[in-house]
C-alpha positions as a printed Julia matrix, in Angstrom:
336×3 Matrix{Float64}:
 116.42   11.06  311.57
 119.66   10.34  309.69
 120.1    10.17  305.91
 121.69    7.07  304.45
 125.44    7.17  305.09
 126.49    7.12  301.42
 124.59   10.36  300.75
 125.66   12.41  303.77
 127.05   15.87  302.85
 126.01   15.41  299.18
 125.49   18.7   297.31
 124.07   19.66  293.88
 122.88   22.68  291.95
 119.14   23.33  291.65
 116.6    25.95  290.66
 114.5    27.2   293.6
 111.03   28.69  293.19
 110.31   30.44  296.48
 106.58   30.78  295.76
 104.11   29.67  293.09
 104.88   31.51  289.86
 108.06   33.05  291.31
 111.13   33.32  289.12
 113.61   30.49  289.66
 116.77   31.18  291.66
 119.99   29.19  291.49
 120.79   27.45  294.76
 123.0    24.72  296.15
 121.08   21.81  297.68
 122.99   20.18  300.54
 121.86   16.88  302.05
 122.28   16.82  305.84
 121.4    14.37  308.62
 117.66   15.07  308.7
 117.26   18.0   306.35
 118.29   19.54  303.06
 119.7    23.07  303.11
 119.25   25.5   300.21
 122.2    27.91  300.02
 123.28   30.85  297.86
 125.97   29.53  295.49
 128.04   32.73  295.79
 127.84   33.64  299.48
 127.02   30.11  300.74
 124.44   31.76  303.01
 121.56   29.41  303.84
 118.26   30.43  302.24
 115.9    27.65  303.38
 115.89   24.33  305.2
 113.5    21.47  304.49
 112.79   18.47  306.69
 113.6    15.23  304.9
 110.47   13.36  306.09
 108.27   16.13  304.63
 109.86   16.27  301.18
 107.67   15.0   298.32
 108.53   14.52  294.66
 105.96   16.32  292.55
 106.64   14.64  289.19
 107.83   11.03  289.65
 109.63    9.7   286.6
 109.95   13.08  284.89
 112.92   15.45  284.43
 113.91   17.84  285.75
 112.76   16.38  289.04
 110.61   18.69  291.15
 110.62   18.45  294.93
 108.71   20.39  297.59
 108.66   20.42  301.41
 105.07   19.14  301.29
 102.44   18.81  298.57
 100.89   22.21  299.34
 104.01   24.06  300.47
 104.06   26.52  297.57
 107.84   26.48  297.1
 109.76   23.89  295.15
 113.13   23.06  293.59
 114.01   21.67  290.18
 116.88   19.19  290.03
 118.61   17.47  287.13
 121.52   16.04  289.13
 120.82   12.29  288.94
 122.85   11.46  292.05
 120.98   13.99  294.19
 117.64   12.89  292.72
 118.49    9.27  293.51
 119.56   10.26  297.0
 116.32   12.11  297.74
 114.22    9.28  296.3
 116.17    6.67  298.28
 116.02    8.62  301.53
 112.31    9.26  300.99
 111.6     5.53  300.51
 113.65    4.66  303.6
 111.72    7.16  305.69
 108.39    5.94  304.31
 109.2     2.4   305.42
 109.8     3.63  308.94
 106.44    5.36  309.2
 103.8     3.56  311.3
 101.0     1.94  309.32
  97.89    2.27  311.51
  95.67    0.98  308.72
  97.78   -2.12  308.27
  97.92   -2.72  312.02
  94.18   -2.23  312.24
  93.73   -4.71  309.4
  95.94   -7.26  311.13
  94.06   -6.78  314.4
  90.7    -7.12  312.67
  91.88  -10.18  310.75
  93.13  -11.77  313.95
  89.87  -10.96  315.67
  87.89  -12.44  312.79
  89.97  -15.62  312.86
  89.4   -15.85  316.59
  85.65  -15.41  316.19
  85.53  -18.07  313.47
  87.55  -20.41  315.67
  85.15  -19.87  318.55
  82.13  -20.46  316.31
  83.57  -23.55  314.65
  85.45  -25.3   317.44
  84.32  -24.02  320.83
  80.75  -22.78  320.64
  79.05  -25.93  319.23
  80.52  -28.08  321.99
  79.5   -25.6   324.67
  75.96  -25.33  323.29
  75.65  -29.12  323.11
  76.82  -29.58  326.69
  74.47  -26.87  327.87
  71.55  -28.41  325.96
  72.23  -31.81  327.48
  71.93  -30.31  330.93
  68.77  -28.26  330.45
  66.54  -30.01  327.91
  63.6   -31.55  329.78
  62.48  -35.14  329.38
  59.49  -34.29  327.1
  61.8   -32.47  324.66
  64.24  -35.37  324.67
  61.35  -37.73  324.0
  60.18  -35.54  321.09
  63.67  -35.61  319.57
  63.81  -39.38  320.03
  60.48  -39.79  318.23
  61.64  -37.59  315.34
  64.87  -39.55  315.07
  63.0   -42.85  315.11
  60.54  -41.62  312.48
  63.4   -40.72  310.14
  65.11  -44.04  310.84
  61.9   -45.89  309.99
  62.2   -44.68  306.39
  65.1   -47.09  306.05
  64.3   -49.85  308.51
  60.54  -50.03  308.23
  58.2   -49.21  311.08
  59.15  -50.68  314.48
  57.64  -54.1   315.13
  54.27  -53.78  316.83
  52.8   -57.17  317.72
  50.62  -56.41  320.74
  51.78  -59.43  322.78
  55.37  -58.69  321.75
  55.19  -55.06  322.85
  53.66  -56.11  326.15
  56.56  -58.52  326.63
  59.02  -55.74  325.74
  57.51  -53.57  328.47
  57.85  -56.43  330.97
  61.48  -56.88  329.94
  62.22  -53.17  330.39
  60.59  -53.11  333.82
  62.46  -56.24  334.89
  65.9   -54.87  333.94
  65.41  -51.2   334.79
  62.65  -50.99  337.42
  63.41  -47.39  338.43
  63.3   -45.96  334.89
  62.12  -48.5   332.3
  63.24  -47.54  328.78
  61.15  -47.9   325.67
  62.31  -50.91  323.67
  61.82  -50.76  319.91
  62.66  -53.64  317.57
  63.54  -52.64  313.99
  62.91  -54.97  311.08
  66.05  -54.36  308.99
  69.09  -52.14  308.54
  70.15  -51.97  312.18
  72.98  -54.39  312.98
  73.68  -53.57  316.64
  71.7   -52.24  319.59
  71.52  -48.46  319.75
  70.01  -45.73  321.89
  68.01  -42.6   321.06
  67.08  -39.6   323.21
  64.03  -40.11  325.35
  65.45  -43.38  326.73
  64.66  -45.39  323.61
  66.64  -48.63  323.16
  66.74  -50.05  319.65
  67.22  -53.74  318.86
  67.69  -55.42  315.47
  65.0   -57.97  314.65
  67.64  -60.61  313.81
  69.16  -60.41  317.28
  65.78  -60.76  318.95
  64.77  -63.78  316.9
  68.11  -65.61  317.23
  68.96  -64.85  320.87
  69.6   -67.93  323.02
  67.27  -66.75  325.74
  66.09  -63.78  327.81
  69.38  -63.64  329.78
  71.31  -63.09  326.54
  68.79  -60.46  325.45
  69.17  -58.8   328.84
  72.92  -58.49  328.15
  72.24  -56.76  324.85
  69.96  -54.22  326.51
  72.32  -53.64  329.45
  75.17  -53.05  326.99
  73.04  -50.57  325.0
  72.13  -48.76  328.22
  75.8   -48.59  329.26
  76.8   -47.15  325.89
  74.03  -44.56  326.25
  75.38  -43.62  329.67
  78.9   -43.24  328.26
  77.81  -40.94  325.44
  74.46  -39.24  325.64
  72.42  -40.21  322.53
  71.41  -36.57  322.42
  74.96  -35.7   321.23
  74.48  -37.29  317.84
  71.03  -35.79  317.37
  72.21  -32.26  318.23
  75.23  -32.66  315.95
  72.82  -33.5   313.12
  70.6   -30.53  313.95
  73.52  -28.11  313.8
  74.25  -25.03  315.85
  71.42  -22.86  314.52
  68.67  -25.41  315.08
  70.06  -26.3   318.51
  69.97  -22.65  319.56
  66.41  -22.47  318.24
  65.54  -25.58  320.26
  66.89  -23.95  323.42
  64.88  -20.78  322.88
  61.59  -22.24  321.61
  61.65  -25.77  323.02
  60.88  -27.44  319.71
  62.25  -28.15  316.25
  60.64  -28.55  312.85
  59.43  -32.04  311.94
  61.94  -32.19  309.09
  64.88  -31.05  311.23
  66.2   -34.6   311.6
  65.77  -35.58  307.96
  68.75  -37.76  307.01
  69.55  -38.73  310.58
  68.66  -42.35  309.84
  71.44  -42.65  307.27
  73.91  -41.23  309.78
  72.95  -43.68  312.51
  72.96  -46.75  310.28
  76.32  -45.8   308.72
  78.19  -45.33  311.96
  80.63  -48.1   312.89
  79.77  -50.57  315.6
  80.89  -49.25  319.01
  83.79  -51.0   320.74
  82.98  -53.47  323.53
  82.14  -51.65  326.77
  84.2   -51.86  329.91
  83.57  -55.32  331.33
  83.71  -54.1   334.93
  81.02  -51.48  334.35
  78.84  -53.94  332.47
  79.2   -56.51  335.25
  77.99  -53.86  337.71
  74.82  -53.44  335.66
  74.28  -57.22  335.57
  74.59  -57.27  339.35
  72.11  -54.43  339.86
  69.67  -56.03  337.41
  70.08  -59.42  339.14
  70.93  -61.19  335.9
  73.61  -63.8   335.29
  76.24  -62.46  332.86
  77.47  -65.9   331.69
  74.91  -66.43  328.86
  75.67  -63.08  327.32
  79.43  -63.45  327.87
  79.42  -66.87  326.19
  77.43  -65.5   323.23
  79.54  -62.36  322.74
  82.93  -64.15  323.15
  84.85  -60.86  323.38
  84.4   -60.27  327.12
  85.52  -63.42  328.95
  85.32  -61.55  332.26
  81.53  -61.76  332.0
  81.87  -65.52  332.44
  84.75  -65.63  334.89
  83.36  -62.85  337.13
  79.64  -63.55  336.81
  77.93  -62.01  339.87
  75.4   -64.87  339.72
  77.34  -67.92  338.54
  74.47  -70.2   339.58
  72.07  -68.37  337.27
  69.83  -65.32  337.56
  68.15  -65.22  340.97
  64.93  -64.11  339.29
  63.76  -65.06  335.78
  64.26  -62.29  333.26
  61.03  -63.25  331.51
  58.64  -66.18  331.79
  58.9   -68.61  328.89
  55.59  -67.54  327.34
  56.57  -63.82  327.57
  59.94  -64.57  325.98
  58.31  -66.36  323.07
  55.92  -63.44  322.57
  58.85  -61.0   322.59
  60.71  -63.06  319.98
  57.58  -62.96  317.8
  57.17  -59.16  318.1
  57.73  -58.74  314.34
  55.21  -61.38  313.35
  52.55  -58.78  312.48
């Protein structure tokens, strides 16, 4: 440890008390590289040596200044030489700055850890929980969430249309387009402006689109597009995002959520912007599997010309999507 260069070899007179209550003795205080040396002013014989890092000022701001080689050392010196006092104070501050600060380091480590934990909770954990939930939630739980979401949506749109002949026709339409796993088709009276999907394989259609569609082939395109959008982004994502992390964790552990857990979800769904047009190639593949001509829907939508130019059945659907009487019943599903 080296004293600041400007103070090296500095000396000054002081009064040394060798023990508490002892009579003061005149000494010369000499500042050295890492110590101060107390010497007899007549013989210059050294009397004591203090380590600079251990020296403490006992009366900051007061005169004469009192210094000791530790707060409980027992001995002390009294100084009134301002240059030596300044030197000891300056050297002491310099040495203090060099001391390690375990508390500060611990605080920085803890703060960094806390920031990391918050980052994990805010940015990483919700996504991981959602992806895990999508993979493990069984079909009955998904259906329950879909029903809760639909119930909240019905506050704004009115109850789904329920004409008995119309619902029968909707079931026929679902079985015709998706024979391996027919979805549940629900037609909403107002508020909904584009087809949408809910967990539990529920496809939502606006009443206006059903009543104004050119025919069952056009309606088939709307449902195939809604199914494709549901395949691209699981409808469960939006529901779990609305539930939040805590309720989602509760759902994973108990298998259910409170009836009011999805309160307000309807506003979220109706306020979201219309999705962009799906990939035409993927949609054409669904038309081909469903054995439906894509030209009627392509001509009605006008934003996917490939549905007309690359129709897998340019001569028309090889099988009717719905019989005429079933189609008319489906269009009248909201008549009751």
